[in-house]
C-alpha positions in Angstrom: 35.2 -0.6 -26.4 32.9 -0.7 -23.4 33.7 1.6 -20.5 31.5 -0.4 -18.1 33.2 -2.1 -15.1 34.5 -5.6 -16.1 33.6 -8.7 -14.1 36.1 -11.5 -14.5 36.8 -14.6 -12.5 38.5 -15.7 -9.3 41.2 -18.4 -9.8 43.8 -19.6 -7.4 42.9 -16.8 -4.9 43.4 -14.0 -7.4 41.2 -12.0 -9.8 41.6 -13.5 -13.3 40.6 -12.8 -16.9 40.0 -15.3 -19.6 37.7 -15.7 -22.5 37.2 -13.7 -25.7 33.5 -13.3 -25.3 31.5 -11.1 -23.0 28.0 -9.9 -22.2 26.3 -7.1 -20.4 24.9 -7.3 -16.9 21.8 -5.2 -16.6 20.0 -3.4 -13.8 16.5 -4.8 -14.2 14.9 -1.7 -12.5 16.3 0.6 -15.2 16.9 -1.7 -18.1 20.4 -0.3 -18.5 23.6 -2.3 -18.8 25.9 -1.4 -15.8 28.7 -4.0 -16.1 30.4 -6.2 -18.6 30.9 -9.9 -17.8 33.7 -11.9 -19.3 32.6 -15.4 -20.3 35.2 -18.1 -19.5 36.3 -20.2 -22.3 37.4 -23.9 -22.0 41.0 -23.0 -21.2 40.0 -20.6 -18.4 37.7 -23.2 -16.8 40.5 -25.8 -17.1 42.8 -23.3 -15.3 40.3 -23.1 -12.4 40.0 -26.9 -12.3 43.8 -27.2 -12.2 44.0 -24.7 -9.3 41.4 -26.7 -7.4 43.2 -30.0 -8.0 46.5 -28.6 -6.9 45.0 -27.2 -3.7 43.2 -30.5 -2.8 46.0 -32.6 -1.2 46.9 -29.9 1.4 43.3 -29.0 2.0 42.2 -32.6 2.3 44.8 -33.1 5.1 43.9 -29.9 6.9 42.2 -30.9 10.2 38.4 -30.6 10.0 38.4 -28.2 12.9 40.7 -25.8 11.1 38.4 -26.0 8.0 35.4 -25.4 10.2 37.0 -22.3 11.7 37.2 -20.7 8.2 33.4 -21.2 8.0 33.0 -19.5 11.3 35.1 -16.6 10.2 33.1 -16.4 6.9 29.8 -16.3 8.8 31.0 -13.2 10.7 32.2 -11.5 7.5 28.9 -12.2 5.7 27.0 -10.6 8.6 29.4 -7.6 8.6 29.0 -7.1 4.8 25.3 -7.8 4.6 24.3 -4.3 3.3 27.0 -4.4 0.6 26.0 -7.9 -0.5 22.2 -7.1 -0.5 22.9 -4.0 -2.6 24.7 -6.2 -5.2 21.9 -8.7 -5.3 19.2 -6.1 -5.8 21.2 -4.2 -8.4 21.5 -7.2 -10.6 18.5 -9.4 -9.7 15.9 -6.8 -8.9 14.4 -8.2 -5.7 13.7 -5.8 -2.9 16.4 -5.3 -0.3 14.5 -7.0 2.5 14.1 -10.1 0.3 17.8 -10.0 -0.5 18.6 -9.9 3.2 16.4 -12.9 3.8 18.2 -14.8 1.1 21.6 -13.9 2.5 20.5 -15.0 6.0 19.4 -18.4 4.8 22.8 -18.7 3.1 24.6 -17.8 6.3 22.7 -20.6 8.1 24.2 -23.0 5.6 27.7 -21.6 6.3 27.0 -22.1 10.0 25.9 -25.7 9.5 29.1 -26.3 7.5 31.1 -25.2 10.6 29.8 -28.3 12.4 31.8 -30.5 9.9 34.0 -32.1 12.6 30.9 -33.6 14.2 29.2 -34.4 10.9 32.3 -36.2 9.5 32.7 -38.6 12.4 32.5 -42.2 11.2 31.3 -45.4 12.9 33.5 -47.8 14.9 32.9 -51.4 16.0 35.4 -53.2 18.3 35.9 -57.0 18.1 33.8 -57.7 15.0 35.9 -60.8 15.0 38.7 -62.2 17.2 40.8 -59.1 17.9 39.4 -57.5 14.7 38.1 -53.9 14.7 36.2 -52.3 11.9 35.3 -48.7 11.2 34.1 -46.4 8.5 35.2 -42.9 7.7 34.0 -40.3 5.2 36.7 -39.0 2.8 36.4 -36.0 0.4 35.9 -36.7 -3.3 38.4 -34.2 -4.7 37.4 -31.3 -7.0 33.6 -30.6 -6.9 31.7 -28.1 -9.1 28.6 -26.0 -8.6 26.4 -24.5 -11.3 23.9 -22.0 -9.8 20.8 -20.0 -10.9 20.0 -16.3 -11.1 17.2 -16.3 -8.6 19.3 -16.8 -5.5 22.9 -15.6 -6.3 24.0 -15.6 -2.7 22.0 -18.4 -1.1 22.2 -21.3 -3.6 26.0 -21.1 -4.0 26.2 -21.2 -0.1 24.1 -24.4 -0.3 27.0 -26.0 -2.1 30.6 -24.9 -1.6 30.7 -24.3 2.1 29.8 -27.9 3.0 31.9 -29.2 0.1 35.1 -27.4 1.3 34.3 -28.1 5.0 34.3 -31.8 4.1 37.8 -31.4 2.5 37.0 -30.9 -1.1 38.0 -28.1 -3.4 35.5 -26.3 -5.6 34.9 -24.6 -8.9 31.7 -22.5 -8.9 30.0 -21.2 -12.0 27.3 -18.7 -11.0 24.5 -17.3 -13.2 25.8 -14.9 -15.8 22.8 -12.6 -15.1 23.8 -11.6 -11.5 27.3 -12.7 -10.7 28.6 -9.9 -8.5 27.4 -11.0 -5.1 28.6 -14.5 -5.7 32.1 -13.3 -6.6 32.2 -10.9 -3.6 31.3 -13.7 -1.2 34.2 -15.8 -2.6 36.5 -12.9 -1.9 35.3 -12.8 1.6 36.0 -16.5 1.9 39.6 -15.8 1.1 39.6 -13.1 3.8 38.1 -15.6 6.2 41.2 -17.9 5.7 40.3 -20.2 2.8 43.6 -21.0 1.0 44.0 -20.0 -2.6 42.6 -22.6 -5.0 40.2 -24.2 -2.6 37.3 -22.1 -4.1 37.5 -20.8 -7.6 34.8 -18.9 -9.5 34.4 -18.8 -13.2 31.7 -16.8 -15.0 30.5 -18.2 -18.2 27.8 -20.0 -20.2 27.3 -23.4 -21.8 31.0 -23.6 -22.8 32.0 -23.3 -19.1 29.3 -25.8 -18.0 30.3 -28.4 -20.6 33.9 -28.2 -19.5 33.0 -28.9 -15.9 30.8 -31.8 -17.0 33.4 -33.5 -19.1 36.7 -32.8 -17.3 37.7 -36.0 -15.5 39.3 -34.0 -12.7 35.8 -32.9 -11.5 34.4 -35.6 -9.4 31.0 -34.2 -8.4 28.6 -31.6 -9.8 25.7 -29.8 -8.0 23.1 -27.9 -10.1 20.0 -25.8 -9.5 17.9 -24.5 -12.4 15.2 -25.5 -14.9 14.2 -29.1 -15.4 15.4 -29.4 -19.0 18.9 -28.2 -18.0 18.9 -30.3 -14.8 18.2 -33.4 -16.9 21.0 -32.5 -19.3 23.4 -31.9 -16.4 22.5 -35.2 -14.8 22.8 -37.2 -18.0 26.1 -35.6 -19.1 27.7 -35.7 -15.7 26.8 -39.3 -15.1 28.0 -40.3 -18.6 31.4 -38.9 -17.6 31.5 -40.8 -14.3 30.6 -38.0 -11.9 28.4 -37.9 -8.9 25.6 -35.5 -9.7 22.7 -33.8 -7.9 20.6 -31.7 -10.3 17.6 -29.8 -8.9 15.0 -28.8 -11.5 11.8 -26.9 -11.9 8.5 -26.8 -9.9 4.8 -26.1 -10.1 3.8 -25.9 -6.5 0.2 -26.3 -5.5 -1.3 -24.8 -2.3 -4.5 -26.7 -1.2 -7.0 -24.5 0.6 -9.6 -26.5 2.6 -13.1 -25.1 3.5 -12.1 -24.9 7.2 -8.9 -22.9 6.5 -8.3 -19.5 8.2 -8.8 -17.5 5.0 -7.3 -14.3 6.3 -4.0 -15.9 7.3 -4.0 -18.1 4.2 -4.3 -15.0 2.0 -1.4 -13.3 3.7 0.7 -16.4 3.4 -0.2 -16.8 -0.3 0.6 -13.2 -1.1 4.2 -13.6 0.0 4.6 -17.1 -1.5 3.2 -16.1 -4.9 4.7 -12.6 -5.3 7.8 -12.5 -3.1 10.9 -12.2 -5.3 8.6 -11.5 -8.2 7.6 -15.2 -8.2 11.2 -16.1 -9.3 11.5 -19.0 -6.8 11.4 -22.7 -7.3 9.4 -22.9 -4.1 6.9 -20.1 -5.1 3.2 -20.9 -5.0 1.8 -20.3 -8.5 -1.4 -22.4 -8.0 -4.1 -22.3 -5.3 -6.3 -25.4 -5.4 -9.5 -24.4 -3.6 -11.7 -27.1 -2.3 -15.3 -25.9 -2.9 -16.5 -22.8 -4.7 -17.2 -20.9 -1.5 -13.5 -21.4 -0.5 -12.4 -20.2 -4.0 -14.6 -17.2 -3.9 -13.4 -16.2 -0.4 -9.7 -16.6 -1.2 -10.1 -14.7 -4.4 -11.8 -11.8 -2.7 -9.0 -11.6 -0.1 -6.3 -11.9 -2.7 -7.8 -9.1 -4.9 -7.9 -6.8 -1.9 -4.3 -7.4 -0.9 -3.0 -7.3 -4.4 -4.5 -3.8 -4.8 -2.3 -2.7 -1.9 1.0 -4.0 -3.4 3.8 -1.6 -4.0 5.8 -2.5 -7.1 9.0 -0.6 -7.9 12.8 -0.6 -7.8 14.1 -2.9 -5.1 16.1 -0.2 -3.5 13.1 2.1 -2.9 11.6 2.0 0.6 8.3 0.2 1.1 8.4 -1.9 -2.0 6.8 -5.3 -2.0 8.0 -6.5 -5.3 10.7 -5.4 -7.8 11.2 -6.1 -11.5 11.8 -9.4 -13.3 15.4 -10.2 -13.9 15.8 -9.6 -17.7 13.9 -8.2 -20.6 13.7 -11.7 -22.2 12.2 -13.1 -19.0 9.8 -10.2 -18.7 8.5 -10.9 -22.2 8.3 -14.6 -21.5 6.1 -14.1 -18.4 3.9 -11.6 -20.2 3.4 -14.2 -22.9 2.2 -16.7 -20.3 -0.4 -14.3 -19.2 -1.5 -13.8 -22.8 -1.7 -17.5 -23.2 -3.8 -18.0 -20.1 -6.4 -15.5 -21.4 -6.3 -17.3 -24.8 -6.9 -20.7 -23.2 -10.0 -19.5 -21.3 -8.7 -18.8 -17.7 -10.4 -15.8 -16.2 -7.9 -12.9 -15.6 -9.1 -11.1 -12.5 -6.0 -9.0 -11.9 -4.0 -7.9 -14.9 -0.5 -6.6 -14.2 0.6 -6.3 -17.8 -0.1 -2.5 -18.1 2.0 -1.6 -15.0 4.2 1.5 -15.4 6.7 2.6 -12.8 7.3 6.3 -12.9 10.9 7.1 -13.7 11.6 3.5 -14.5 9.7 3.1 -17.7 12.5 0.9 -19.2 12.6 -1.4 -16.2 11.3 -5.0 -16.4 8.2 -4.4 -14.2 5.2 -6.6 -14.4 2.4 -6.2 -11.9 0.9 -9.1 -10.0 -1.6 -11.2 -12.0 -4.4 -13.4 -10.7 -6.3 -16.0 -12.8 -9.5 -17.9 -11.8 -10.8 -21.1 -13.5 -7.3 -22.4 -14.3 -7.6 -26.0 -15.4 -5.2 -28.9 -15.9 -3.9 -29.0 -19.5 -3.7 -25.3 -19.8 -0.1 -24.0 -20.3 -0.4 -21.7 -17.3 -1.2 -24.8 -15.2 1.4 -27.2 -16.6 4.5 -25.0 -17.0 6.7 -23.2 -14.6 6.1 -19.5 -15.2 8.6 -18.1 -12.7 6.9 -14.8 -12.4 4.2 -13.0 -10.4 1.3 -15.0 -11.8 -1.1 -16.8 -9.5 -3.9 -19.2 -10.7 -6.9 -20.6 -8.8 -8.0 -24.1 -9.6 -11.5 -25.2 -8.3 -12.1 -28.7 -7.1 -14.7 -30.4 -4.9 -12.7 -32.7 -2.6 -9.3 -33.0 -1.0 -8.7 -36.2 -2.9 -9.4 -34.5 -6.2 -6.8 -31.8 -5.2 -4.2 -34.5 -4.3 -4.8 -36.4 -7.6 -4.0 -33.2 -9.5 -0.8 -32.7 -7.6 0.3 -36.3 -7.9 -0.4 -36.3 -11.7 1.9 -33.3 -12.3 5.4 -33.9 -13.6 6.9 -31.8 -10.9 7.0 -32.7 -7.2 9.1 -30.0 -5.6 6.9 -28.4 -2.9 3.3 -28.2 -1.8 1.2 -27.1 1.1 -2.2 -27.4 2.7 -4.2 -24.8 4.7 -6.6 -26.4 7.1 -7.6 -26.6 10.8 -8.2 -30.4 10.4 -5.4 -32.5 11.8 -6.7 -35.6 10.2 -6.8 -34.0 6.7 -3.3 -32.5 7.3 -1.9 -35.9 8.3 -3.4 -37.7 5.4 -2.1 -35.1 3.0 1.4 -35.0 4.3 1.6 -38.8 4.5 0.3 -39.6 1.0 1.1 -36.6 -1.3 3.9 -37.4 -3.9 5.9 -34.3 -3.3 9.3 -33.9 -1.6 8.7 -30.8 0.6 5.3 -30.3 2.3 3.9 -27.5 4.4 0.9 -27.4 6.7 -0.3 -23.8 7.0 3.2 -23.0 5.8 3.3 -21.9 2.1 7.1 -22.2 1.5 8.2 -25.3 3.3 11.9 -24.7 2.7 13.9 -26.8 5.1 16.3 -25.1 7.5 20.0 -25.6 7.0 20.2 -28.8 9.2 17.6 -30.6 7.1 18.0 -31.2 3.4 16.2 -29.6 0.4 14.9 -31.4 -2.6 11.8 -32.5 -4.5 10.5 -35.6 -6.2 9.7 -36.7 -9.7 11.2 -34.3 -12.4 12.1 -31.7 -9.8 15.3 -33.6 -8.7 17.7 -35.8 -10.6 20.0 -37.8 -8.3 19.7 -39.6 -5.0 20.8 -37.0 -2.5 19.1 -33.7 -1.7 20.9 -30.3 -1.3 22.5 -29.0 1.8 21.9 -30.4 5.3 22.9 -34.0 6.2 22.6 -35.2 2.5 25.3 -32.7 1.5 27.8 -34.4 3.8 27.1 -37.7 2.1 27.1 -36.1 -1.4 30.5 -34.5 -0.9 32.2 -37.5 0.7 32.7 -41.2 0.0 32.6 -43.9 2.6 35.6 -46.0 3.3 35.3 -49.0 5.6 38.5 -50.3 7.2 38.8 -53.7 9.0 42.0 -54.2 11.0 43.7 -56.9 13.0 47.1 -57.2 14.7 48.0 -60.8 15.3 49.9 -61.6 18.5 53.6 -61.6 18.0 55.2 -65.0 17.6 51.9 -66.9 17.1 51.6 -68.8 13.9 48.1 -69.3 12.6 47.0 -71.8 10.0 45.3 -70.9 6.8 41.5 -70.6 6.8 39.7 -71.5 3.6 36.1 -70.9 4.7 34.5 -67.5 4.6 35.6 -65.4 7.7 33.2 -65.3 10.6 33.1 -63.9 14.1 33.4 -67.2 15.8 
């Protein structure tokens, strides 16, 4: 029997166990198992759904201001426990502590936005749409909502979902990634401390069995998902088939266009963080630089090679580290295989991080930053989402050629352009077929009061994540038309269509 600490679930406001299967949670910096995670079976997930359903009527009727105050309390607690939460993120994901803090801060911004729910839920009212007839709309909660979240942002992405969902009056069942669940579970405990009633937020740790239960149970009215495109497509199809509202955010292959007039020094600095921050395990990472002109490509490559040579790679808890390990042994091997494939296909490997060894952490999942030149459409390293510290340079002759490449790709999550030319920037932002666009900003991730989402096969569903779209996703509009006839006045029947005459 394992002596490692056991991670279970949070159901009806209490720690819970459930499920006969388990798996290890590893520290990616050491390669050692440090915890055992219980995987929820169907009955355990159904218990969480039942808890959320039972809590819904009272929570739905709780005044929005009281619900918002819970979010305000949670924001304070998250700030007070930031060091603890960042340590949990780094221990299981591997990202450096400063990156974990940045993730948490962006999550806190979404909690803060959810605290504005009383304003965001206000409907529309029209007086005298007909003789003594008033009409208005209001936004009512759906019921039980569910979230299925990825390993790369175990704090931030769940905070994209459930705070707004519960602020709008729904209850929630969250299934975080089984690779790094501890910070997610701890934040849920802090939500209870902030005043969230038992059952309003439930957390079940699990795998496909848990996911399929959430997708098929009729008590779950809406599902939010962030992850790879094949799974996003599955979540969307299965959820819709079972009558649910679904938003499923998928993969990405984000291109950064570098124009000949760009500030190369600043562009290189921006690309370093965008390509190698969080070990490239971001759906908004930049894995491709599309350089317009050979001189531009040569200049950016020279700058990147210089900066990459300075990078400090090691355990995320060590001071001064720029990049930590990849999340699991399997993912480490997968990313290495992509580098091997790029070499095989004829791309020029200028910086090879495959031989990196971190002293004292030889069993950790460390891969150094890699840089390819002469990457071409059709290559696997061009087409597929690598999700690792691998950056490729594509050479083109014109801005239009660069845009044609981006538009032809199956993903349309994010892109950016580096230029000093306002006309070029305006043309690019207006015409590119991508959902999130940056100008001299490599990671154009919207702030909490805008919404996040891509185009094409990067998003399945009509509404984006967080921000104003989240309010609409987690509510349904009801329109009410009301008339009070004058007492004692008998009116004749009207057989024509009503009008405002």
